[in-house]
C-alpha positions in Angstrom: 0.0 0.0 0.0 1.2 3.5 -0.7 1.7 6.1 2.0 -1.1 8.3 0.7 -3.6 5.3 0.9 -2.5 4.6 4.5 -2.9 8.3 5.4 -6.3 8.3 3.8 -7.6 5.3 5.6 -6.1 6.6 8.9 -7.9 9.9 8.4 -11.2 8.1 7.8 -10.7 5.9 10.9 -9.9 9.0 12.9 -13.0 10.8 11.7 -15.2 7.8 12.4 -13.8 7.6 16.0 -14.5 11.3 16.6 -18.0 11.0 15.3 -18.7 8.0 17.5 -17.4 9.8 20.5 -19.6 12.9 19.9 -22.7 10.8 19.1 -22.2 8.8 22.3 -21.9 11.9 24.5 -25.0 13.4 22.9 -27.0 10.3 23.6 -26.1 10.5 27.3 -29.0 12.9 28.1 -32.1 10.8 28.5 -34.7 13.6 29.2 -36.3 11.5 31.9 -36.0 14.2 34.6 -38.7 16.5 33.3 -40.9 18.5 35.7 -43.8 17.9 33.3 -44.2 17.0 29.6 -42.1 19.4 27.5 -40.5 21.1 30.5 -37.1 19.3 30.7 -34.9 22.3 31.4 -32.5 21.6 34.2 -30.2 24.2 35.8 -26.5 23.7 36.0 -25.2 23.0 39.5 -24.9 26.3 41.4 -27.7 28.1 39.5 -29.9 29.9 42.1 -33.6 29.2 42.7 -34.4 32.9 42.7 -32.9 34.9 39.9 -33.6 38.4 41.3 -30.5 39.8 43.0 -28.2 37.0 41.8 -25.4 37.3 39.2 -27.9 36.0 36.6 -30.4 38.9 37.1 -30.5 40.9 33.9 -31.3 44.1 35.9 -33.4 45.8 33.1 -33.1 49.6 33.1 -36.5 51.2 33.7 -35.6 54.0 31.3 -34.8 51.6 28.5 -38.1 49.8 29.1 -39.9 53.1 29.0 -38.3 53.9 25.6 -39.7 50.7 24.2 -43.2 51.4 25.5 -43.1 54.9 24.1 -42.1 53.6 20.7 -44.9 51.0 20.8 -47.4 53.7 21.6 -46.1 55.9 18.8 -46.4 53.0 16.4 -50.0 52.3 17.5 -50.9 56.0 17.0 -49.5 55.9 13.4 -51.4 52.7 12.7 -54.6 54.4 14.0 -54.0 57.3 11.6 -53.5 55.0 8.7 -56.6 53.0 9.4 -58.8 56.1 9.9 -57.6 57.5 6.6 -58.2 54.2 4.8 -61.7 53.9 6.2 -62.5 57.4 5.0 -61.0 57.2 1.5 -60.3 53.6 0.7 -56.7 54.6 0.0 -53.9 53.2 2.2 -50.9 55.5 2.7 -48.0 54.1 4.7 -46.2 57.4 5.4 -48.4 59.2 7.9 -46.7 62.6 6.9 -48.4 62.2 3.5 -51.9 61.7 4.9 -53.8 64.9 4.3 -55.2 66.7 7.4 -58.9 66.6 7.4 
C-alpha cells in the first residue's frame, strides 16, 4: 500500500472515531428528569432558585423599558391614523406625513 492510501484510511478511521465519541456523549442525556411534559430544562449546579438579586439577574433599566413602551405607543398612533384614513378614503398611505389633514 502506498503512503497516501494509508494516510487516507487513517484519516477516515480517525473521523469515524471522533463521530462515535460525539454521538455517544450526545446520547447520554435521557430527558427523563422532566418536571412535566415538555419542561425538561435543568439548571446547572450552582444556578440559584431565585434569579432576582443574583449574578444571573438581567437588571433591566426602567428608562430603556420606558423607551420601548413609548415607541410602541407611537407605532400604534401611526397605525390608527393609517386605518382612519383608509376607512374614509379607501386609499392606504403608509407614510403618515403624506396623509392629508382633514
